[in-house]
N, C-alpha and C positions, 0 to 999 in steps of 0.2 A: 691391423690398424683401422680405426674408424674412418670411414670416408668423410672428408671435410665438405662443408658447404663451399661453393665456388661463386664468386661475384666477379664479373667482367665489366668494367666501366670503360666505355669507348666513345669519346667525342668524335665528331666527323670533321676531318681536315685540320687537326691540331698538330702543328709543327713543334719540335722539341724545344726550340729556343725561345718560346713564349711561356715557359714554365719555370718558376723560381728554382726548383730543384735541379734544373739544368744550367744554372748560372745566370739566369735572367733576374738579377737582384731588384729590378724595377717592376717585375711582374707581380700582379696581385692574385697570387694563387696559394694562400696560406694552408688550405685544407689538402690540396694535392701535395704540397711540400711536407705537410705533417705525415701523410701516408708514406711518402718517400723516406722520411726520417726513420720510420719504424720498420722499413723493409729494404728490399734490394733494388737499387737503381741501375739500370743497364745503360751505359754511356753511349753505346753504338747499336741502336736498333734501326733497321731499315724495313720499309715497306717495299718489297721487290717489284710490285706491280701497282704504281701509284695512281690508280684510278678507282673510283668508289666500288663498282661492282666486281671487277677482277680481284681487287684486294680482299673483298669479303668472301668471294668464292674460294680463294686459296686458303684464307684463314679458317674457314669452316671445315675444309676437307684435309688440310695439311698437304695439299698438292699444288705445285706451282702452276702458273697460268698457261704454260705450254701444255701441261698435262690435262688441266681442266678444259682447255679450249676457250677460256673466258679471257679475252685480251682487250676488250673494250666494254663500254657501258651498253652496247647493243647486243650483248650475249649473256647467257646464264647457263648454269649446269644443265645437262640433259636430264629429262624427267626420271629416267631409270638409273640415275647414278648410284643409288644404293645397290641395285642388282649387279652393277659393274664393279662393286667392291670399293666405291668411293663414298663412304658414309660421312656424315657431318659429325662433329664432336657432340652435338646435341643428341643425335640418334644414338651414338655409342653410349653416352652417359645415361640416356633414358633406358637403354637395354641393361645397363649396369645398376638400375634401381633408383636413379635420380629423378626428381621432379625438375623439369627444365622449363624456365620462364624467360621469355624475351620481351623486353619493354623498350619502345622507342623506334628508331629508324634502323631497319635491317637491310633494306634495299634488295630483298629477294624478288624474284620474278616468277609468278605473279606476286604482287606486294603482300597478299595475305596467305601465301604458302607457309607451311609449318617448318619445313626443312629440319624436322626432328624435334622441334620444341612442342611440349605438351600444351602450352598456353602462350598466347601473345597478346600484348597491349600495344597498339600500333600507332606510330606517328611518322608517316613517310613525308615529312616536311624537310627542307624549307622550300625547295623548288617545286615540290609535288603538290601544288595547291588544289588540284582537281580530284585527288584521291579522297574517297569517302571513308576515311579510317576512323579510329577511335578518337583521335584528337579533333577531327572534323566534327564528330558528334558532340564532343565536349564543348567546343566553341559555339556550336549551334544552340546548345542549352543555355549559354550565357549571352545569346544575342550577338555573337561575333562570328567572324569567318576568316579563313586563311587569306592573306593578301599577297598579290603579286608584287615583286619589288617595285615596279613602276608606280604603285599606289602609295608608296611610302615617301614621306618628305625627304628630299635631297638625294634620292636614289641615282638618278641619271648623272647629275653634276658630280656626285660623290663617287662615281664608278662602283656602284653597289654599296657604298657606305651611306646608309640612311638611318633615320630615327623611326623606330616602330611606334605607331600609335597604339599598339596593343599594350594594355597594362602589364607590367612586368610579371605579375602573379599568373597571368594567362599565357605568357610566352612559352613556346614549345619545350625549351630545355627545363624550365621550372616545372612544367607539367610532367615531363618524363621523370624528373627527380622525385616529385611527390608520389608518382605511381610506384617507383622503386621502394620508397620508404614504406608505403602502404603494404606492399607485398611482404617486406621484411617484418613488419609489425603483425600482419594477419596470418602468415603461413604457419600452420600448426601440424603439418604432415609429419609422419614418422620417417619418411625418406629424406635423405639429404637433398639439397636443392642446388641447381645451377642457375643463377640469375645473370642475364646479359642486359645491362642498362646502356642503351645506345642513344647518345644525344645527337640531335640533328645539327647543332652548332658545334664549333664556331664557323661552319661552312657559310659561304655567302648565301643570301644577302647579309652584309655586315650591319645588322639592324638592332642594336640594343635599344631598349626603351630610354626615355629621358632620364630616368632614375639611374641607369647604369652607365651613362656616358662617362668616358675617361678622356682627359686631356693632358695626361702626364707624359713621362718619358717613354719613348719606344726607339728601338735601334733603326738606323738608316737602312734603306734598301741597298742591296748589292748592285754595283754598276754593271751595265751591259758589257758584253765581250763580243769579239768578232764571231765566236761560235754561237752565242745566244742569238745574235742578229739573224742567223739563218732561220730561226723560228719566229721572228718578229711578225711577219705578215700573216702566217697562219694563226698565230695566237690572237692577233687583232681581229681577224675574221671570225674565229671561234667565239670570242667574247662578244662580238657585235651581233652575230647571226644566231647564236645559241640561245639558251634560256636566260642568259644574263642580260643580253640586249643593251650593252653599254659600249662606249667607244674609248679604247685606251691608246689610240694613235698618238694623242697628246697626253702625256702622263707625267705631270710635274711632281717635284718632290713633296710639295705640300699636300697633294692628293694622296700620294703613297702614305704619308704620315697620318693623314686622317683615316685612311683605311685601317692602318695598323692600330690606331687608337680604338676604333670601333671593334676591331677583332679582339683586342685585349679586353674590352668591356664584356664581350660575349664569353671569353675564357673565364672571366671572373664570375659571371653568372653560373657557368658550369661548375666552377670551383665551389660555390655555395651549395650546389646540389650534392657534390661529392662529399662535403662535410656532413650533410644531413644523412646521406646513405651510409657512410662509415659509422656514424653515431648509432644509427638504427641497427646496423649489423652487430656492433659492440654490445648493444643492449639486449640482444637475444641470449637466451639461456636454454639451449636445446641439447647441450652435451656434446656439441660438435665444434671443432675449430672451423674457421672460415678463411679460405684463401682468397685474397683480393688482388686482381690484376688490372692495371690501368694502362691503356695504350690508345692508339688512333689508327685509322685506316691509311692515312697518308698526310702530307703536309700541304702547304699553300705558298706560292711565291710571294704574295703580298707586296708586289712591286719589285721584287728582286729581278734583275735583268729586264725590267719594264714589262713583266708578266703578271698575270693573275691566274690562279688555278694550280694545276699540278701536271700530270701526264709524263713530263720529261724526267730524266734521271739525275737532276741536280739535287744537292743536299736539301734545299728548301722544300722540295717536293717529296723526297723519299725518306727523310730522317724523321722519326717519331719518338715520343717518349715510350718507355716500357718500365713499369714499376710493379713489383710483386711484394705483397706483405701478408702477414698473418700466417696461421697454420704452421708455425715453427720456422718461418722464413727469417734468417738472420738479417740484422741491419747492416748495410754496407753498400758499396758501389762496385760494379763489375765492369771490366773493360772487355768482356767477351763480346764477340760479334754475334748478334742475334737478329732474327727475322720475325716479322709479324706473323708469319705462318707457324712459328713455334708455339703459339698459344694452343694450337690443336694438340700437340704432344704433351704440353704442360697440363692441360685440363684432363685429358684422358689418363695420364699417369697419376694425377692427383686422385682420380676416381678409381684407381687400382687396376687400370687397364694398360695393356701394352700392344695396341694395334700396330701392325706393320704399315708405316706411312711413308710417303714418297719424299716429302720436302719439309719435314718438321722434326725437331728434337726438343726435349724439355728444356726450359730455361735453366742454365747451369747455376749452381751455388745455392739452390733452395731445397736440396734433398730429394729431387725427383730424377736425377740422372746428371752425369757430368760430361756428356758428349759436348764438344765445342766445335763450332763451325770454323772452317778455314776461309770460306767465302760465302757471300750471298749473291745469288744470280737473280736476274729479273727480266721480265718481258712484258711489253704492252704492244698495241698495234702500231706504236711509233718506233719501236726498236728494242734493243737488248742491252743488258748491263751485267757486269761482273765486278764485285768489290771484295777486297780482302780487309777492309776497314781502314787501310792507308791509301792504297792505290785503287782507283776506280776507272774501269774502261766502259765507255758507252758507245754503242754503234746504232745509228739511226737510219731509218728508211730514206731520208732525204740525202744520204751520202755523207753526212757529218760523222766523224769519229773523234772521240775525246778521251784523253787520259789525264786524270787529275790526281795529285797527291793531296788528299783532303785534310791531312794533318798540317802540312806546311802551308797550304793554300785553301783555307776553309771556305773562302768566297768563290773558289773555282774561277780565278781570273787568268790562269796560265795553263794552256793546253800543251801537254808534254808528249803527245802522241808520236811525234817524229823524233824527239830528242831522247826518249827513254825506251828504246826498242826492247830491252830485256824484260821490263815489267809489262810492256804492251803485249809482247808475244806470249808471255807466261799466262796472262789473263785471257788472251785470245784462245789459247789451246784449251784452257779449262772451260771457257764459254762454249766452244764447239762440242766438247764431250757432253756438256750439260744439255745442249740443244738436242743432240741425237738421243740421249737416254730419256729425256723428258718427252720427246715426240713418241718414242716407243711406249712409254708408260701411258701416254694419253690415248693410245690406240690399243691398249691391253684388252679392251672388250672384244677385239677381233681375233684374239689368240685361240689356239687349240692345242691339245696335248701332242707333243712331238711324236711322229709315227714311224719315221724311216727305220729306226733301229729297234722298233717294238713289233715283233712278228704278230702278236695276238691283238694288235690294235684294230678295233672295228672299222677304222677308216680304210683298211685294205679291201673291204668288201663293198660290193655295189649297194647303193641306197643309204649309205651312212649319212646322217645329218649332224652337223656340228652344233654344239650349244651356242646360242647367241642371245644376249651378250654374254661373253665369258665372265665369270665371277673372278676377277683377277685379284691377286695380292700384289700391290704395286711395289716395285723394287726399291730398296733403300740405296743410299749412297749418292743421292742426287743433290745433296745440300751444298 
């Protein structure tokens, strides 16, 4: 079978229910919806570590955040992770003969690291205004510069919902879209390509240009609950003292609605780029099929529970779109439980590889494998989560434990931790097993060949030096 080209389109911080294909009939996403109509839509996709950098580290390697050790935005993969047997899908595809191209916001540390990509075109926006990346250079050539949120009209009063003075053609998501289209038009290599187009939006600041402003229908935010109130003070502090620099202590409904309208405008800008990229891919005639996958690293509360951002294991934060199309993918909708980490196994399987990976299986129903998950487990520096797609258990460092039936209670208003002990204990046991196995996998670099029952093992002699780091094959079965 000829290796297909692969395109991965990933907005930053796009929740599933602001996409028309996921039932948001008010959403202005015709191009994403058209891609969904010709491919497979996964109804239940979770980002198990809903923070920018941990989500990307797990997605790149197919290893969960306990195994990577990347649980917050202050951590990244160890520099020798290849030597430890934790290669990225870009590295593996490059070794399999692919040209690998990354365009947009990758959030690697350092920001210009390759992580296996042969070539990068970099836009580490929107919060990263001081990075001198390719987008910075582009703006400088046009007499423009990246702006901090506070320099945009309405930012503070709007709780990060501002109007960008940047002409829409120069906004970062439009720039990323054009760069992807240029690559697809110009690439003439004999090798198949893997293109990752990563949009910095609709991540805050929620700053569409005047042209893109939207004042139509958006859903109301979910009400706060006694459980969510336990995070209210730290979320206020994080939003006020972090890079956002805005106060959500007072968060009226009209402010939430305004944020959601600005967010939807940014989603529509990205949708325009998706349409142009898909059209450019369809126009190619290089004798290869093209697999297109669309997803996001995590969601955004957008006022749900009086929060902005992500981090916690509520559906607003962890539920993301997942769409696969092209390369023989049938049209349809799947109720399979899938994880963002599954893009690793999907891309490597599409490239003809079958690496042993720790927490990734190919997306089912598209001809790359039919393994189905029973659960998705997650971890950040805030806590742990286990979900079977119906019941979700969350345990947090602040002492809060939650059990929600997300089918019966999609807004997570009723905590059933006490009243449903059978489901609680079942998920708890699975979570404990996963924690132990993942911790072992994350320390596989320290392993050595077992010697007690091996008489000729050199470790029985003086002076033996064990190999470090061990080049481990991470165990399966941790999904």
